[in-house]
C-alpha positions in Angstrom: -70.4 21.6 -153.5 -68.9 21.7 -157.0 -68.6 18.2 -158.4 -66.7 19.2 -161.5 -63.6 21.4 -161.2 -61.7 22.8 -164.1 -58.3 24.1 -163.2 -56.2 26.1 -165.6 -52.8 27.8 -165.5 -52.5 31.6 -165.4 -50.7 31.3 -168.8 -53.7 29.4 -170.1 -51.5 26.7 -171.5 -52.7 23.7 -169.5 -56.1 22.5 -168.1 -57.2 19.8 -165.7 -60.7 18.3 -165.1 -61.6 16.8 -161.7 -64.9 15.1 -161.2 -65.9 14.3 -157.6 -62.3 15.1 -156.6 -60.6 12.7 -159.1 -58.5 13.8 -162.1 -60.4 12.8 -165.2 -58.6 14.6 -168.0 -55.7 17.0 -168.6 -54.2 18.7 -171.6 -53.2 21.9 -173.2 -56.9 22.3 -174.2 -59.2 19.7 -172.8 -60.3 17.4 -175.6 -58.7 19.9 -178.1 -61.5 22.4 -177.6 -64.3 20.0 -178.4 -67.3 21.9 -176.8 -69.4 18.8 -176.8 -66.9 17.1 -174.6 -68.3 18.8 -171.5 -71.9 17.9 -172.5 -70.8 14.2 -172.7 -69.1 14.5 -169.4 -72.2 16.1 -167.8 -74.4 13.3 -169.1 -72.0 10.5 -168.1 -71.6 11.8 -164.6 -75.2 13.2 -164.3 -73.9 16.7 -163.7 -75.8 20.0 -164.0 -74.1 23.2 -165.1 -74.2 24.4 -161.5 -72.0 21.4 -160.6 -69.1 23.0 -162.6 -66.5 25.6 -161.4 -63.4 26.9 -163.1 -60.4 28.2 -161.1 -56.9 29.4 -161.9 -54.2 27.1 -160.5 -52.4 28.7 -157.6 -48.6 29.3 -158.0 -47.6 26.5 -155.6 -49.7 23.9 -157.4 -48.5 25.3 -160.8 -44.9 24.7 -159.6 -46.0 21.1 -158.6 -47.4 20.5 -162.0 -44.3 21.8 -163.7 -42.0 19.7 -161.5 -44.1 16.5 -161.8 -45.6 16.8 -165.3 -49.1 16.7 -163.9 -51.3 17.3 -160.9 -52.0 14.7 -158.3 -54.7 12.1 -159.1 -57.1 13.7 -156.5 -57.4 17.4 -155.7 -57.4 16.7 -152.0 -53.6 16.1 -152.5 -53.1 19.6 -153.9 -50.7 21.2 -151.5 -51.6 24.9 -152.0 -55.4 24.9 -152.1 -56.1 25.7 -155.7 -59.6 24.6 -155.1 -61.6 23.4 -152.1 -64.6 21.2 -152.9 -67.0 23.3 -150.8 -66.1 26.7 -152.5 
C-alpha cells in the first residue's frame, strides 16, 4: 500500500499530496518546488521512498477539482478513482 500519494493534473498546473488517505497539501507546485519538503514530510510521517506514488488525476476528478477549487479532504471520496490505496 502506498501511504503517500501525489496527484497532478495532466497540464501539470496543480498538485495534491495525500498521506494515509488525507489531503495534506495542494498547490501549483507543492511547497513552491522545495525539494527538501518531501524529506521533511517523510521524516514527520515516518515514510520510506517506497511509500510514495505519483499519479495523474483522472479527467472526472480533474473536473471535480475545477468545479470545487480543490479535491475532497480524503481520497476515498474521489469519485473517478484517480488512485486506489492498494495500487
